[in-house]
DSSP file (Angstrom, degrees, kcal/mol; ACC not computed):
  #  RESIDUE AA STRUCTURE BP1 BP2  ACC     N-H-->O    O-->H-N    N-H-->O    O-->H-N    TCO  KAPPA ALPHA  PHI   PSI    X-CA   Y-CA   Z-CA
    1    1 A M     >        0   0    0      0, 0.0     4,-2.9     0, 0.0     5,-0.2   0.000 360.0 360.0 360.0 -30.1   -3.5    3.0   19.0
    2    2 A K  H  >  +     0   0    0      2,-0.2     4,-2.1     1,-0.2     5,-0.2   0.916 360.0  46.4 -63.3 -40.5   -1.6   -0.3   18.8
    3    3 A I  H  > S+     0   0    0      2,-0.2     4,-2.3     1,-0.2    -1,-0.2   0.939 112.8  49.6 -65.7 -44.3   -3.4   -1.2   15.6
    4    4 A S  H  > S+     0   0    0      1,-0.2     4,-2.5     2,-0.2    -2,-0.2   0.917 110.8  49.4 -59.0 -45.6   -2.8    2.2   14.2
    5    5 A D  H  X S+     0   0    0     -4,-2.9     4,-2.1     1,-0.2    -1,-0.2   0.893 110.9  50.3 -61.8 -40.4    0.9    2.1   15.0
    6    6 A A  H  X S+     0   0    0     -4,-2.1     4,-2.1    -5,-0.2    -1,-0.2   0.884 110.1  50.5 -66.2 -38.6    1.2   -1.4   13.4
    7    7 A I  H  X S+     0   0    0     -4,-2.3     4,-2.5     2,-0.2    -2,-0.2   0.924 108.7  51.4 -66.5 -43.5   -0.5   -0.1   10.3
    8    8 A V  H  X S+     0   0    0     -4,-2.5     4,-1.4     1,-0.2    -2,-0.2   0.910 110.0  49.6 -60.2 -41.0    1.8    2.8   10.0
    9    9 A E  H  X S+     0   0    0     -4,-2.1     4,-1.3     1,-0.2    -1,-0.2   0.894 110.0  51.6 -61.9 -40.4    4.8    0.5   10.3
   10   10 A F  H  X S+     0   0    0     -4,-2.1     4,-1.6     1,-0.2    -2,-0.2   0.891 105.9  54.7 -63.4 -40.8    3.3   -1.7    7.6
   11   11 A T  H  X>S+     0   0    0     -4,-2.5     5,-2.1     1,-0.2     4,-0.7   0.822 102.7  57.3 -66.6 -29.4    2.9    1.3    5.3
   12   12 A K  H  <5S+     0   0    0     -4,-1.4     3,-0.5     1,-0.2    -1,-0.2   0.902 106.6  48.9 -63.6 -40.8    6.6    2.1    5.7
   13   13 A K  H  <5S+     0   0    0     -4,-1.3    -2,-0.2     1,-0.2    -1,-0.2   0.850 116.9  41.2 -66.7 -34.1    7.4   -1.4    4.4
   14   14 A K  H  <5S-     0   0    0     -4,-1.6    -1,-0.2     2,-0.1    -2,-0.2   0.445 106.9-127.9 -94.0  -1.4    5.1   -0.9    1.4
   15   15 A N  T  <5S+     0   0    0     -4,-0.7     2,-0.3    -3,-0.5    -3,-0.2   0.936  70.2 108.7  53.0  53.3    6.2    2.7    0.9
   16   16 A C  S   <S-     0   0    0     -5,-2.1    -1,-0.2    -6,-0.1    -2,-0.1  -0.906  70.5 -98.8-145.3 172.3    2.7    4.1    0.9
   17   17 A T     >  -     0   0    0     -2,-0.3     4,-2.4    30,-0.2     5,-0.2  -0.541  36.7-109.0 -90.1 162.2    0.3    6.2    3.0
   18   18 A P  H  > S+     0   0    0      0, 0.0     4,-2.3     0, 0.0     5,-0.1   0.882 121.4  53.3 -56.7 -38.9   -2.3    4.7    5.4
   19   19 A A  H  > S+     0   0    0      2,-0.2     4,-2.3     1,-0.2     5,-0.2   0.931 109.1  48.3 -63.3 -44.6   -5.0    6.0    3.0
   20   20 A Q  H  > S+     0   0    0      1,-0.2     4,-2.6     2,-0.2    -1,-0.2   0.892 111.1  50.8 -62.0 -39.5   -3.3    4.2    0.1
   21   21 A L  H  X S+     0   0    0     -4,-2.4     4,-2.4     2,-0.2    -1,-0.2   0.898 109.3  51.0 -63.8 -41.3   -3.0    1.0    2.1
   22   22 A A  H  X S+     0   0    0     -4,-2.3     4,-2.1     2,-0.2    -2,-0.2   0.919 112.6  44.9 -63.2 -45.0   -6.7    1.2    3.0
   23   23 A I  H  X S+     0   0    0     -4,-2.3     4,-2.5     2,-0.2    -2,-0.2   0.908 113.2  50.9 -66.3 -42.6   -7.8    1.6   -0.6
   24   24 A A  H  X S+     0   0    0     -4,-2.6     4,-1.6     1,-0.2    -2,-0.2   0.884 109.1  52.0 -62.0 -38.7   -5.4   -1.1   -1.8
   25   25 A W  H  < S+     0   0    0     -4,-2.4     4,-0.4     2,-0.2     3,-0.2   0.934 109.4  48.7 -64.2 -44.9   -6.8   -3.5    0.8
   26   26 A I  H >< S+     0   0    0     -4,-2.1     3,-1.6     1,-0.2    -2,-0.2   0.929 109.4  52.9 -61.3 -43.5  -10.4   -2.8   -0.3
   27   27 A L  H >< S+     0   0    0     -4,-2.5     3,-0.9     1,-0.3    -1,-0.2   0.824 104.7  57.2 -61.4 -29.3   -9.4   -3.4   -3.9
   28   28 A S  T 3< S+     0   0    0     -4,-1.6    -1,-0.3    -3,-0.2    -2,-0.2   0.535  86.0  81.3 -78.4  -4.8   -7.9   -6.8   -2.9
   29   29 A Q  T <  S-     0   0    0     -3,-1.6    -1,-0.2    -4,-0.4     2,-0.2   0.559 108.2 -75.8 -81.3  -7.5  -11.1   -8.0   -1.5
   30   30 A G    X   -     0   0    0     -3,-0.9     3,-1.3    -4,-0.2    -1,-0.3  -0.547  44.6 -78.0 131.7 165.3  -12.6   -9.0   -4.8
   31   31 A D  T 3  S+     0   0    0      1,-0.3    -1,-0.1    -2,-0.2    -3,-0.0   0.656 120.3  63.5 -70.8 -15.2  -14.1   -7.7   -8.0
   32   32 A Y  T 3  S+     0   0    0     -3,-0.1     2,-0.5     1,-0.0    -1,-0.3   0.465  92.1  72.0 -90.0  -1.8  -17.5   -7.1   -6.3
   33   33 A I    <   -     0   0    0     -3,-1.3    -3,-0.2    -6,-0.1    -4,-0.1  -0.968  61.6-176.5-117.6 123.8  -16.1   -4.5   -3.8
   34   34 A I        -     0   0    0     -2,-0.5     2,-0.2    -5,-0.1    -7,-0.1  -0.976  20.6-133.6-123.3 124.3  -15.2   -1.1   -5.1
   35   35 A P        -     0   0    0      0, 0.0   -12,-0.0     0, 0.0    -2,-0.0  -0.520  12.3-165.0 -71.7 142.5  -13.7    1.7   -3.0
   36   36 A I        -     0   0    0     -2,-0.2     2,-0.1     2,-0.0    -2,-0.0  -0.701  14.2-170.8-124.5  78.7  -15.2    5.1   -3.3
   37   37 A P        -     0   0    0      0, 0.0     2,-0.3     0, 0.0    11,-0.0  -0.422   9.1-146.6 -71.8 143.1  -12.7    7.5   -1.7
   38   38 A G        +     0   0    0     -2,-0.1     2,-0.3     2,-0.0    -2,-0.0  -0.701  18.3 179.4-101.9 161.6  -13.7   11.1   -1.2
   39   39 A T        -     0   0    0     -2,-0.3     3,-0.1     1,-0.1     0, 0.0  -0.984  28.3-164.6-158.9 151.2  -11.4   14.0   -1.4
   40   40 A R  S    S+     0   0    0     -2,-0.3     2,-0.3     1,-0.1    -1,-0.1   0.325  76.9  44.5-116.6   2.8  -11.5   17.8   -1.0
   41   41 A S  S  > S-     0   0    0      1,-0.1     4,-1.9     0, 0.0     5,-0.1  -0.985  76.6-119.5-147.9 158.3   -8.2   18.6   -2.7
   42   42 A I  H  > S+     0   0    0     -2,-0.3     4,-2.6     1,-0.2     5,-0.2   0.858 113.2  59.0 -60.8 -37.2   -6.0   17.8   -5.6
   43   43 A E  H  > S+     0   0    0      1,-0.2     4,-2.3     2,-0.2    -1,-0.2   0.909 106.8  45.7 -60.3 -44.4   -3.3   16.6   -3.2
   44   44 A R  H  > S+     0   0    0      2,-0.2     4,-2.8     1,-0.2    -1,-0.2   0.860 111.1  53.4 -69.3 -34.7   -5.6   14.0   -1.7
   45   45 A L  H  X S+     0   0    0     -4,-1.9     4,-2.3     2,-0.2    -2,-0.2   0.927 110.5  47.2 -62.6 -44.5   -6.7   12.9   -5.2
   46   46 A Q  H  X S+     0   0    0     -4,-2.6     4,-1.4     2,-0.2    -2,-0.2   0.905 111.3  51.3 -63.9 -40.7   -3.1   12.4   -6.2
   47   47 A E  H  < S+     0   0    0     -4,-2.3     3,-0.4     1,-0.2     4,-0.4   0.945 110.2  49.1 -59.9 -47.1   -2.5   10.5   -3.0
   48   48 A N  H >< S+     0   0    0     -4,-2.8     3,-1.6     1,-0.2     4,-0.2   0.895 107.5  54.2 -59.7 -40.2   -5.5    8.3   -3.8
   49   49 A M  H >< S+     0   0    0     -4,-2.3     3,-1.8     1,-0.3    -1,-0.2   0.801  94.8  70.3 -65.0 -28.0   -4.2    7.7   -7.3
   50   50 A G  G >< S+     0   0    0     -4,-1.4     3,-1.9    -3,-0.4    -1,-0.3   0.670  77.2  81.7 -62.1 -15.7   -0.9    6.5   -5.8
   51   51 A T  G X  S+     0   0    0     -3,-1.6     3,-2.2    -4,-0.4    -1,-0.3   0.815  76.2  70.6 -58.9 -29.3   -2.8    3.5   -4.6
   52   52 A L  G <  S+     0   0    0     -3,-1.8    -1,-0.3     1,-0.3    -2,-0.2   0.706  95.3  54.2 -62.3 -18.2   -2.3    2.1   -8.1
   53   53 A N  G <  S+     0   0    0     -3,-1.9     2,-0.7    -4,-0.2    -1,-0.3   0.418  86.4  97.6 -94.5   0.3    1.4    1.7   -7.2
   54   54 A V    <   -     0   0    0     -3,-2.2     2,-0.7    -4,-0.2   -39,-0.1  -0.817  55.6-168.4 -95.1 116.3    0.7   -0.4   -4.0
   55   55 A N        -     0   0    0     -2,-0.7     2,-0.6   -41,-0.2    -3,-0.0  -0.903   2.2-163.7-107.3 110.6    1.0   -4.1   -4.7
   56   56 A L        -     0   0    0     -2,-0.7     2,-0.1   -32,-0.1    -2,-0.0  -0.841   8.7-155.4 -95.6 120.9   -0.4   -6.3   -1.9
   57   57 A T     >  -     0   0    0     -2,-0.6     4,-2.2     1,-0.1     5,-0.2  -0.354  33.6-103.4 -83.3 170.9    0.8   -9.9   -2.0
   58   58 A Q  H  > S+     0   0    0      1,-0.2     4,-2.0     2,-0.2     5,-0.2   0.879 125.8  54.2 -62.1 -36.1   -1.1  -12.7   -0.5
   59   59 A A  H  > S+     0   0    0      2,-0.2     4,-2.5     1,-0.2    -1,-0.2   0.908 106.6  51.7 -63.9 -40.6    1.5  -12.7    2.4
   60   60 A D  H  > S+     0   0    0      1,-0.2     4,-3.0     2,-0.2    -2,-0.2   0.929 108.7  50.2 -59.6 -44.8    0.8   -9.0    2.9
   61   61 A L  H  X S+     0   0    0     -4,-2.2     4,-2.2     1,-0.2    -1,-0.2   0.882 109.9  50.4 -63.3 -38.4   -2.9   -9.7    3.2
   62   62 A V  H  X S+     0   0    0     -4,-2.0     4,-1.6     2,-0.2    -1,-0.2   0.926 111.8  48.3 -64.4 -44.1   -2.3  -12.5    5.7
   63   63 A E  H  X S+     0   0    0     -4,-2.5     4,-2.0     1,-0.2    -2,-0.2   0.917 111.1  50.3 -63.1 -42.8   -0.1  -10.0    7.7
   64   64 A L  H  X S+     0   0    0     -4,-3.0     4,-2.0     1,-0.2    -1,-0.2   0.907 107.5  53.5 -62.7 -40.7   -2.8   -7.3    7.6
   65   65 A N  H  < S+     0   0    0     -4,-2.2    -1,-0.2     1,-0.2    -2,-0.2   0.838 109.1  49.5 -63.2 -32.2   -5.5   -9.7    8.7
   66   66 A K  H  < S+     0   0    0     -4,-1.6    -1,-0.2     1,-0.2    -2,-0.2   0.842 109.7  51.7 -72.9 -33.5   -3.3  -10.6   11.7
   67   67 A L  H  < S+     0   0    0     -4,-2.0    -2,-0.2     1,-0.3    -1,-0.2   0.840 120.9  32.4 -68.7 -32.9   -2.8   -6.9   12.5
   68   68 A I  S  < S-     0   0    0     -4,-2.0    -1,-0.3    -5,-0.2    -2,-0.1  -0.682  81.7-160.7-127.2  75.7   -6.5   -6.2   12.4
   69   69 A P    >>  -     0   0    0      0, 0.0     3,-1.7     0, 0.0     4,-0.9  -0.339  21.7-129.4 -59.2 137.3   -8.4   -9.3   13.7
   70   70 A I  T 34 S+     0   0    0      1,-0.3     3,-0.3     2,-0.2    -4,-0.0   0.799 105.7  54.2 -60.5 -31.2  -12.0   -9.2   12.6
   71   71 A D  T 34 S+     0   0    0      1,-0.2    -1,-0.3     3,-0.0     3,-0.1   0.552 101.3  59.1 -83.2  -6.0  -13.3   -9.8   16.1
   72   72 A I  T <4 S+     0   0    0     -3,-1.7     2,-0.9     1,-0.2    -1,-0.2   0.723  94.3  67.2 -91.7 -24.1  -11.4   -6.9   17.6
   73   73 A V  S  < S+     0   0    0     -4,-0.9     2,-0.3    -3,-0.3    -1,-0.2  -0.853  74.4 132.9 -99.7 105.1  -13.0   -4.2   15.5
   74   74 A A        +     0   0    0     -2,-0.9     2,-0.2    -3,-0.1    -3,-0.0  -0.948  14.6  79.6-148.5 163.5  -16.6   -4.1   16.5
   75   75 A G  S    S-     0   0    0     -2,-0.3     2,-0.1     3,-0.0    -2,-0.0  -0.627  74.4 -44.1 126.8 175.6  -19.4   -1.8   17.5
   76   76 A E        -     0   0    0     -2,-0.2    -2,-0.1     1,-0.1     4,-0.0  -0.443  40.7-133.3 -77.3 152.1  -21.9    0.6   15.9
   77   77 A Q  S    S+     0   0    0      1,-0.1    -1,-0.1    -2,-0.1    -3,-0.0   0.884  91.0  23.9 -70.4 -40.2  -20.9    2.9   13.1
   78   78 A F  S    S-     0   0    0      1,-0.0    -1,-0.1     2,-0.0     5,-0.1  -0.918  93.9 -95.0-126.7 151.6  -22.6    5.9   14.8
   79   79 A P    >   -     0   0    0      0, 0.0     3,-2.2     0, 0.0     4,-0.3  -0.257  44.8-106.6 -57.8 153.0  -23.6    6.7   18.3
   80   80 A E  G >  S+     0   0    0      1,-0.3     3,-2.0     2,-0.2    -2,-0.0   0.820 116.0  68.5 -55.2 -34.8  -27.2    5.8   19.2
   81   81 A R  G 3  S+     0   0    0      1,-0.3    -1,-0.3     3,-0.0     0, 0.0   0.708  98.3  53.1 -62.1 -16.6  -28.3    9.4   19.2
   82   82 A Y  G <  S+     0   0    0     -3,-2.2    -1,-0.3     2,-0.0     2,-0.2   0.498  84.1 107.7 -94.6  -5.0  -27.7    9.4   15.4
   83   83 A N    <   +     0   0    0     -3,-2.0     2,-0.3    -4,-0.3    -3,-0.0  -0.517  42.9 164.7 -73.0 137.9  -29.8    6.4   14.7
   84   84 A F        -     0   0    0     -2,-0.2     2,-0.4     0, 0.0    -2,-0.0  -0.982  35.6-112.4-148.6 158.2  -33.1    7.1   13.0
   85   85 A E              0   0    0     -2,-0.3    -2,-0.0     1,-0.1     0, 0.0  -0.729 360.0 360.0 -95.5 141.9  -35.7    5.2   11.2
   86   86 A V              0   0    0     -2,-0.4    -1,-0.1     0, 0.0     0, 0.0   0.431 360.0 360.0 -97.5 360.0  -36.3    5.6    7.5
């Protein structure tokens, strides 16, 4: 929750939603990474499009990396009971 609270505070500074920040962060990772956001409503599509107005500076990216240290977010994507062999 501490990370989530810090992200929400950051979004207030950037005047965007957490979803917009997440998409903007992915877009900032390089030309070889492309976000594929899903949506079930026009409102969420419009929110996602608002990402184009979110400008993350190099200082912002440094701050975000401090908020979410790579070594603190770890673990499996799904519980073991969902693992299956292809």
